[in-house]
C-alpha positions as CSV (number, residue, x, y, z in Angstrom):
1,M,0.4,10.5,11.8
2,N,4.2,10.6,11.6
3,A,6.8,8.6,9.8
4,Q,7.1,6.1,12.7
5,T,3.4,5.2,12.7
6,V,2.8,4.9,9.0
7,P,3.4,1.3,7.8
8,A,3.7,2.1,4.1
9,K,4.7,5.0,1.9
10,T,4.0,6.1,-1.7
11,H,6.7,7.1,-4.1
12,A,6.3,8.8,-7.4
13,T,8.8,7.3,-9.8
14,P,11.1,9.7,-11.7
15,D,10.5,10.4,-15.4
16,L,12.5,7.4,-16.6
17,F,9.9,6.6,-19.2
18,P,6.8,8.3,-20.5
19,V,3.7,7.3,-18.7
20,Q,0.3,7.9,-20.3
21,D,-1.7,6.5,-17.3
22,T,-1.6,6.2,-13.5
23,W,0.0,3.0,-12.4
24,V,0.3,1.5,-8.9
25,G,2.8,-1.0,-7.8
26,A,3.1,-2.7,-4.5
27,M,6.4,-3.7,-2.7
28,V,6.1,-5.9,0.3
29,P,9.5,-7.1,1.4
30,K,10.1,-10.5,3.1
31,R,11.7,-8.6,5.9
32,W,8.2,-7.3,7.0
33,A,6.0,-10.2,5.8
34,K,7.7,-13.5,5.9
35,R,4.9,-15.7,4.5
36,A,3.9,-15.3,0.8
37,V,0.2,-15.6,1.7
38,T,0.6,-12.5,3.9
39,R,2.5,-10.5,1.2
40,N,-0.1,-11.4,-1.4
41,A,-3.0,-10.4,1.0
42,I,-1.3,-7.0,1.6
43,K,-0.7,-6.5,-2.1
44,R,-4.4,-7.3,-3.0
45,Q,-5.5,-4.7,-0.5
46,I,-3.2,-2.1,-1.9
47,Y,-4.4,-2.7,-5.5
48,T,-8.1,-2.8,-4.4
49,V,-8.0,0.4,-2.4
50,S,-5.7,2.3,-4.8
51,A,-8.1,1.6,-7.7
52,D,-10.6,4.0,-6.1
53,F,-7.9,6.7,-5.8
54,L,-6.4,6.5,-9.3
55,P,-8.5,9.4,-10.7
56,H,-7.2,11.7,-7.8
57,Y,-3.5,11.1,-8.5
58,P,-1.5,12.6,-11.4
59,Q,-0.5,10.4,-14.3
60,A,2.7,8.6,-13.1
61,A,3.9,5.3,-11.9
62,W,3.4,5.1,-8.1
63,V,4.9,2.5,-5.7
64,V,3.4,1.6,-2.3
65,R,6.1,0.2,-0.1
66,L,5.5,-1.6,3.2
67,R,7.8,-0.1,5.9
68,R,7.1,-2.1,9.0
69,D,5.5,-5.4,9.9
70,F,2.0,-6.4,11.1
71,S,2.2,-8.4,14.3
72,R,2.0,-12.1,13.6
73,K,0.9,-12.5,17.3
74,E,-2.0,-10.2,16.7
75,F,-2.9,-11.5,13.2
76,V,-2.3,-15.2,13.2
77,S,-4.0,-15.8,9.8
78,A,-3.3,-13.6,6.7
79,S,-6.8,-14.5,5.5
80,S,-8.6,-13.3,8.6
81,E,-11.1,-10.5,8.3
82,A,-9.4,-8.6,11.1
83,F,-6.1,-8.5,9.2
84,A,-7.8,-7.4,6.0
85,Q,-9.6,-4.6,7.8
86,V,-6.5,-3.3,9.4
87,V,-4.5,-3.4,6.2
88,R,-7.3,-1.8,4.3
89,S,-7.6,1.0,6.8
90,E,-3.9,1.7,6.7
91,V,-3.9,1.8,2.9
92,L,-6.9,4.1,2.9
93,A,-5.2,6.5,5.3
94,L,-2.1,6.4,3.1
95,M,-3.9,7.0,-0.1
96,R,-6.0,9.9,1.4
97,A,-2.9,11.5,2.8
98,G,-1.0,11.3,-0.5
99,A,-3.9,12.4,-2.8
100,P,-3.3,15.9,-4.1
101,V,-5.8,18.5,-3.0
102,A,-8.1,19.6,-5.7
């Protein structure tokens, strides 16, 4: 998987404030998801999948940022099962790739 094929990226925030826990934020720009229902569906998948990975990440504030769109021609409805599965698989791959090796 290279930078061109990964639709999202994780960022560890700098030490601007002390963090005593692992936090995950989601950033889904209107540029890549025009409809609010689509942005919200993507964010829900990010939060759901990342909850399983929180113990594997160091204590910090993490941001998951969408870097490209999902085809509206392929996924007409943001509430479709196909869209949810594709987003979930992309987020799973991202979280596995970013998790530190124990």
